[in-house]
C-alpha positions as CSV (number, residue, x, y, z in Angstrom):
1,M,54.2,107.0,118.8
2,F,56.3,103.9,118.2
3,V,59.5,104.8,116.3
4,A,61.8,102.0,115.1
5,I,65.4,102.4,116.1
6,D,68.6,100.5,115.4
7,N,72.4,100.9,115.8
8,T,75.7,99.4,114.9
9,P,77.3,97.3,117.7
10,R,80.4,98.9,119.2
11,D,83.5,96.8,118.3
12,Y,85.4,96.9,121.6
13,A,88.1,94.2,121.7
14,W,86.4,92.3,124.6
15,G,83.2,91.8,122.7
16,S,81.8,88.5,121.5
17,R,81.9,87.8,117.8
18,S,78.5,86.1,117.7
19,A,76.3,86.6,120.8
20,I,74.6,89.9,119.8
21,A,74.1,88.8,116.2
22,E,72.6,85.5,117.3
23,Y,70.3,87.2,119.9
24,R,69.0,89.6,117.2
25,G,68.8,86.9,114.5
26,R,71.2,88.7,112.2
27,P,74.4,87.9,110.4
28,A,77.6,88.5,112.5
29,S,79.9,91.2,111.3
30,G,83.0,89.0,111.6
31,G,84.6,91.3,114.3
32,P,83.9,91.8,118.0
33,E,80.5,93.1,118.8
34,A,80.5,94.3,122.4
35,E,77.6,96.7,123.0
36,L,74.6,97.8,121.1
37,W,73.5,101.2,122.4
38,L,69.8,102.0,122.2
39,G,69.4,105.5,123.6
40,A,70.3,109.2,123.1
41,H,73.8,109.2,124.3
42,A,76.0,111.3,122.1
43,G,78.7,108.6,122.1
44,S,76.5,106.3,119.9
45,P,73.0,107.6,119.4
46,A,70.3,105.2,118.2
47,R,69.5,105.6,114.6
48,I,65.9,106.2,113.5
49,V,65.1,103.5,110.9
50,D,62.5,105.5,109.1
51,T,63.8,109.1,109.2
52,A,60.6,110.3,107.4
53,S,58.5,109.2,110.5
54,V,59.9,112.1,112.6
55,G,62.1,114.0,110.2
56,H,65.4,113.3,112.0
57,A,68.3,110.8,111.7
58,D,68.8,109.8,115.3
59,L,67.4,110.1,118.8
60,V,69.8,112.9,119.9
61,E,68.8,115.0,116.9
62,W,65.1,114.4,117.4
63,I,65.1,115.0,121.1
64,A,67.0,118.3,120.7
65,A,64.5,119.5,118.1
66,E,61.3,118.2,119.7
67,P,61.8,117.5,123.4
68,R,58.2,117.8,124.4
69,T,57.1,115.3,121.8
70,A,60.0,112.9,122.3
71,L,60.3,113.1,126.1
72,G,57.1,114.6,127.4
73,P,56.7,117.9,129.2
74,E,58.2,116.8,132.5
75,L,61.6,115.6,131.2
76,A,61.7,118.4,128.6
77,A,61.5,120.9,131.4
78,K,64.3,119.1,133.3
79,G,66.9,119.6,130.6
80,A,65.6,117.9,127.5
81,R,67.6,114.8,128.2
82,L,66.8,111.1,128.0
83,P,68.0,109.9,131.5
84,F,68.7,106.3,130.7
85,L,70.6,104.2,128.2
86,L,69.7,100.7,127.2
87,K,72.3,98.3,125.9
88,I,72.7,94.7,124.7
89,L,76.1,93.7,126.1
90,A,78.1,90.7,125.0
91,A,81.4,90.0,126.9
92,G,83.6,87.5,125.1
93,A,86.6,88.4,127.3
94,P,87.0,90.3,130.7
95,L,86.2,94.0,130.8
96,S,88.3,96.4,132.9
97,L,87.8,96.7,136.7
98,Q,85.7,99.9,137.0
99,A,83.5,102.0,139.1
100,H,81.2,105.0,138.6
101,P,80.7,108.2,140.6
102,T,77.8,109.5,142.7
103,P,76.0,112.6,141.2
104,E,77.9,114.8,143.6
105,Q,81.3,113.3,142.6
106,A,80.4,113.5,138.9
107,C,79.4,117.2,139.1
108,A,82.5,118.2,141.1
109,G,84.9,116.1,139.0
110,F,83.5,117.4,135.7
111,A,83.7,121.0,136.9
112,R,87.2,120.6,138.1
113,E,88.5,119.1,134.9
114,E,86.7,121.7,132.8
115,A,88.3,124.4,134.9
116,E,91.7,122.8,134.5
117,G,91.2,122.8,130.7
118,V,91.5,119.0,130.3
119,P,90.3,118.1,126.8
120,I,87.1,116.0,126.9
121,D,88.8,113.3,124.8
122,A,92.1,113.4,126.7
123,Y,93.6,110.0,127.7
124,D,93.7,111.1,131.3
125,R,90.2,112.6,131.5
126,N,88.1,111.0,134.2
127,Y,84.8,112.8,133.9
128,K,83.1,113.1,130.5
129,D,79.9,114.6,131.8
130,E,78.2,115.8,135.0
131,F,76.1,112.6,135.6
132,H,76.2,109.5,137.7
133,K,76.1,106.1,136.1
134,P,74.4,103.4,138.2
135,E,73.9,100.2,136.1
136,L,71.6,97.2,136.0
137,I,72.6,94.0,134.1
138,V,70.2,91.1,133.6
139,A,71.6,87.8,132.2
140,V,70.2,86.7,128.8
141,S,72.6,83.9,128.1
142,E,72.4,80.7,130.2
143,T,75.1,82.1,132.5
144,F,76.7,85.5,132.9
145,D,79.9,85.8,134.9
146,A,81.1,88.9,136.7
147,L,83.1,90.4,139.6
148,S,81.1,92.8,141.7
149,G,81.8,94.4,145.1
150,F,84.2,93.5,147.8
151,R,83.6,90.0,149.3
152,P,83.1,89.5,153.0
153,L,86.4,89.7,154.9
154,D,86.1,86.1,156.2
155,E,86.0,85.0,152.5
156,V,89.1,87.1,151.8
157,R,90.9,85.3,154.7
158,G,89.7,82.0,153.3
159,V,91.2,82.9,149.9
160,L,94.5,83.7,151.5
161,A,94.5,80.5,153.5
162,A,94.0,78.5,150.3
163,L,96.9,80.3,148.7
164,R,99.1,79.6,151.7
165,A,98.2,75.9,151.5
166,A,99.2,75.9,147.9
167,D,102.4,77.7,148.7
168,E,103.3,75.2,151.4
169,A,102.6,72.3,149.1
170,S,104.8,73.7,146.4
171,G,108.4,72.5,145.8
172,A,109.7,76.0,146.5
173,P,107.6,77.9,149.0
174,E,107.7,81.7,148.9
175,P,105.7,82.8,151.9
176,G,107.1,86.3,151.7
177,A,104.8,87.3,148.9
178,L,101.7,86.3,150.8
179,D,103.1,87.9,153.9
180,L,103.2,91.2,152.0
181,L,99.6,90.8,151.0
182,E,98.4,89.7,154.4
183,S,100.1,92.7,156.1
184,R,98.0,95.1,154.0
185,L,94.9,93.0,154.8
186,S,95.5,93.2,158.5
187,G,95.1,96.9,159.1
188,A,92.2,99.2,160.1
189,D,91.1,99.7,156.5
190,P,92.3,96.5,154.9
191,L,90.5,96.6,151.5
192,R,91.3,100.3,150.8
193,T,94.9,99.8,151.9
194,T,95.4,96.7,149.8
195,V,93.8,98.1,146.6
196,E,95.7,101.4,146.9
197,W,99.0,99.6,147.4
198,L,98.5,97.1,144.6
199,L,97.5,99.8,142.1
200,T,100.3,102.2,143.1
201,D,103.2,99.8,143.5
202,G,102.0,97.2,141.0
203,R,101.8,99.4,138.0
204,G,105.5,100.4,138.1
205,G,106.7,97.4,136.0
206,D,108.1,94.3,137.5
207,T,110.3,96.0,140.1
208,G,107.8,96.6,142.9
209,E,106.9,94.3,145.7
210,A,103.3,94.2,144.5
211,S,104.5,92.8,141.2
212,W,106.1,89.9,143.0
213,V,102.8,89.3,144.8
214,V,100.9,89.3,141.5
215,E,103.4,86.8,140.0
216,R,103.2,84.5,143.0
217,V,99.4,84.6,143.3
218,V,99.0,83.7,139.6
219,A,101.4,80.7,140.1
220,L,99.6,79.5,143.3
221,A,96.1,79.9,141.8
222,A,97.0,77.3,139.2
223,A,98.1,74.8,141.8
224,P,96.0,71.6,142.5
225,E,95.4,72.8,146.1
226,A,93.8,76.0,144.8
227,A,91.7,74.1,142.3
228,A,90.4,71.8,145.0
229,S,89.5,74.6,147.4
230,S,86.1,76.2,147.8
231,Y,87.4,79.2,145.9
232,A,88.3,77.3,142.8
233,E,86.1,79.5,140.5
234,S,87.9,82.6,141.7
235,F,91.3,81.0,141.2
236,A,90.3,79.9,137.7
237,T,89.4,83.5,137.0
238,V,92.9,84.6,138.1
239,G,94.3,82.3,135.4
240,S,92.1,83.8,132.7
241,L,92.8,87.3,133.8
242,A,96.5,86.6,133.8
243,E,96.4,85.4,130.2
244,A,94.6,88.5,129.1
245,Y,96.5,91.1,131.3
246,P,99.8,89.5,132.4
247,G,101.2,91.2,135.5
248,D,98.3,93.5,136.1
249,P,97.5,94.2,139.8
250,G,93.8,93.8,139.0
251,I,94.4,90.1,138.9
252,V,95.0,90.1,142.7
253,I,92.2,92.6,143.3
254,S,89.8,90.1,141.7
255,L,90.4,87.8,144.6
256,L,89.0,90.5,146.9
257,L,85.8,90.7,145.0
258,N,82.7,88.6,144.8
259,R,82.8,86.1,141.9
260,V,79.3,86.1,140.6
261,R,77.5,83.7,138.2
262,L,74.1,84.8,137.1
263,R,71.6,82.5,135.5
264,A,69.3,83.7,132.7
265,G,66.9,86.2,134.2
266,E,69.0,87.0,137.2
267,S,70.5,90.5,137.7
268,L,73.0,92.7,139.5
269,Y,72.5,96.3,140.4
270,L,75.8,98.3,140.4
271,A,75.4,101.4,142.5
272,A,77.9,104.3,142.7
273,G,81.3,103.1,144.0
274,N,80.8,99.4,143.3
275,I,83.9,98.0,141.7
276,H,83.0,95.5,139.0
277,A,84.0,93.7,135.8
278,Y,82.0,91.6,133.5
279,L,83.8,88.4,132.5
280,D,81.6,86.5,130.0
281,G,78.1,86.4,128.8
282,L,75.2,88.2,127.1
283,G,73.0,90.6,129.0
284,I,70.5,93.4,128.9
285,E,72.2,96.4,130.5
286,L,70.3,99.5,131.6
287,M,72.0,102.5,133.1
288,A,71.9,106.3,133.7
289,A,72.9,108.1,130.5
290,S,76.5,108.8,131.3
291,D,80.0,107.9,130.2
292,N,81.8,108.4,133.5
293,V,84.1,105.4,134.2
294,L,87.0,105.2,136.5
295,R,89.1,102.1,136.0
296,G,91.0,100.0,138.5
297,G,93.0,97.5,136.5
298,L,92.7,94.9,133.7
299,T,93.1,97.6,131.1
300,P,95.7,99.6,129.1
301,K,93.6,102.7,129.7
302,H,94.2,105.5,132.2
303,I,94.0,104.7,135.9
304,D,93.8,107.5,138.4
305,V,94.5,105.7,141.6
306,A,93.8,108.5,144.0
307,E,90.5,109.4,142.3
308,L,89.4,105.8,142.1
309,V,90.2,105.0,145.7
310,D,88.2,108.1,146.9
311,M,85.2,106.9,144.9
312,L,85.1,103.2,145.8
313,D,82.8,101.8,148.3
314,F,85.0,99.4,150.3
315,T,82.1,98.0,152.4
316,P,82.4,94.2,152.1
317,G,79.3,92.2,151.5
318,P,77.4,89.7,149.3
319,P,77.0,90.3,145.5
320,P,74.5,93.1,144.9
321,R,71.8,91.0,143.3
322,L,68.5,92.7,142.5
323,E,65.4,90.5,142.6
324,P,62.6,91.4,140.2
325,E,59.1,92.1,141.4
326,Q,56.1,90.5,139.8
327,T,54.2,93.7,139.3
328,A,51.4,92.4,137.1
329,P,50.5,89.2,135.3
330,G,53.2,88.5,132.8
331,V,55.4,91.4,134.0
332,E,58.7,91.2,136.0
333,T,60.1,94.6,137.1
334,F,63.7,95.4,138.0
335,R,63.5,98.6,140.0
336,P,66.7,100.0,141.6
337,D,66.8,102.8,144.1
338,V,67.4,105.6,141.5
339,P,64.9,107.7,139.6
340,D,66.8,107.4,136.3
341,F,65.5,104.1,135.1
342,V,63.4,100.9,135.6
343,L,63.4,97.7,133.5
344,H,60.4,95.5,132.7
345,K,60.4,92.0,131.2
346,V,56.9,91.6,129.7
347,T,55.4,88.4,128.4
348,D,51.8,88.8,127.3
349,G,51.1,91.7,129.7
350,G,51.4,95.4,129.9
351,V,53.0,98.3,131.8
352,E,52.1,101.9,132.5
353,L,54.6,104.5,131.4
354,D,55.6,107.7,133.3
355,G,57.7,108.9,130.4
356,P,59.4,107.7,127.2
357,A,60.5,104.0,126.8
358,I,62.7,101.9,124.7
359,V,61.6,98.3,123.8
360,I,63.6,95.3,122.6
361,A,61.8,92.2,121.3
362,D,63.2,89.1,122.9
363,G,63.1,85.6,121.4
364,A,60.5,86.1,118.8
365,A,58.2,88.8,117.3
366,V,55.9,90.9,119.6
367,T,53.1,93.3,119.0
368,L,53.1,96.5,121.0
369,R,49.9,98.5,121.6
370,G,49.6,101.8,123.2
371,E,46.9,104.4,123.7
372,V,47.7,106.1,120.4
373,G,49.4,103.6,118.1
374,E,50.8,100.1,117.7
375,A,53.9,98.4,116.3
376,R,55.2,95.0,115.5
377,L,58.8,94.1,116.4
378,E,60.6,91.1,115.0
379,R,63.1,89.2,117.2
380,G,65.9,91.6,118.3
381,E,64.3,94.7,116.9
382,A,63.9,97.9,119.0
383,A,61.5,100.8,119.2
384,Y,61.4,104.2,121.0
385,V,58.0,104.9,122.5
386,T,56.8,108.5,123.2
387,P,55.1,109.2,126.5
388,D,51.7,109.8,124.9
389,E,51.2,106.1,124.5
390,G,50.6,106.0,128.3
391,R,50.6,102.2,128.5
392,I,52.3,99.4,126.5
393,A,50.5,96.1,126.0
394,V,52.7,93.2,124.7
395,S,51.5,90.2,122.9
396,G,53.0,87.6,120.6
397,Q,55.3,84.6,120.7
398,G,58.2,86.6,122.1
399,S,58.6,88.8,125.1
400,A,59.8,92.4,125.5
401,W,62.3,94.3,127.5
402,I,60.9,97.7,128.3
403,A,63.2,100.4,129.7
404,T,61.8,103.7,131.0
405,N,62.5,106.3,133.5
406,G,61.9,105.4,137.1
407,A,59.7,108.3,138.3
408,G,56.7,106.1,139.0
């Protein structure tokens, strides 16, 4: 069964005012449109366009009433829950620095806050559910910019050297601020030590030493010497972050992270503990169906430094790109190392399903054919596909993003 679904884009302040509307071929709302959720998450369940087709208003309601039909017997027996959430995401301004827990951390954290009686919607609540939230983002716009994971330590040293060169060339050098930063980066666990210090000392207003470091780094990042260095893109990001979040310690943390530019069709896979922030661009995002986010800067929202530091993976390395596989003619498959989800980009081809799926038509109209039924989606339209379709064949002038569970 193919069931047409839709939703209203979430109006987070960082959202683009045009990208989602343009991608879907629809008029813009006039306000920010950050994320279009296509799934069965209670925070914004996808609306069923023709309620008469299944007798229910949204995916949450339908799955709860008819789990075997909507999910298939295997997922119905595992808790009657759609394990993935598909989004169209449009960043017009930087998102907060954030990370997500492992399944074990999520279960323990949720149980702890429940036992403590922390309201689920409390400002200082860390865990909204018991599930992990690994994420995959594929660039749809020509470029998609992000911060993701801690960069190699030799690059961190290169960033610091470029800042020192800018300080020395300034009319009034202040090496003390960089000395403070370097002292934290010289210990046995440099990245953890530096992040914990910046978030703890730097959030106390403008009186802490870390606040001085933030102020000085912002000034030096704008210097000609920084702009001429091999880290010019990272220093330009410092400037844009400082405009959006003046004085925030996350500005300096950004220099410890990989500055990534994806081209259309390229992707990042953000596993548990990966600290990241999307900066600008339109992408297809697929994740485990969870709302567990711990933030680490660039936000007015709650930051639990101790919980975040315990969760983060401080292992330095290159950006966590995920290369697609050519799994069949006309099919690219993005398959991370989790069972919750897999994403296919299909152009005149087909994919086998191991469970339910959600499809978005990309670029132009497509026709979907399964073992039971068929459907036509215009550009930007979406459909939920029940497991009895078995296989989806895609044809037409457009292509299709197909999200499904990753059991196969």
